[in-house]
N, C-alpha and C positions, 0 to 999 in steps of 0.2 A: 157370744156364748163363752169364748175363752176368757173374756174379762170377768164374766159372772163366776166362772169356776175359780179364777185367781182370787177374786174378792171373797169367796166363800170356802177357800181351801181348808181352813181349820174346822169349819162345820161339817164339811164332807168327810174329812178324816175321822172325826169323832163319831159321826153317824155310821160310817162303815165299821168302825170298831164295835160300837154298840150292837149293830146288826149281827156281827160275828159272834158276840157273846150270847145274844138271844138264840141264835141258831144252834150254838153248842149246847145250851141248856135244853132246848127242845129235842135235839138228837139224843142227848143223855137220857131224858125222860122216856123217849120212845124205846130206846134200847132196854131200859129197866122193865118197861111194860112187856116187851116181847120175851124177856127172860122169865117172866112170871113175877116180877117184883111189884111192889106197890108204891104208889106215890102219896099214900095217906099221910106220911110224915110232913108233907108240905101243906096239907089241908088245914084250914082253920078249925074244922070240926073233927079233928083226928081223935079226940078223946071219946066222942060219942058216935063214931062212925059205924054204919052197918057192916062195912067190910071187915072192920076189926073184930066185930062180934060174931062174924060168920053168918049174918042174916042177909047179906047182899044177894040180889038176883043176878044171875049170870045170863049172858046172851047166847050161851051154847045150847 
């Protein structure tokens, strides 16, 4: 097991860094949504989105 970890040390470090970046992005998006912000800027259909035009259905 220790030999495997030693042989794959670089891959493990890169994987941990990428996991941290993805986690930070998800946390940031969740915070924006809780504050009432929108994530439409990241959407490919942001120009014709129902949210932007006020036609979106709400779950409330």
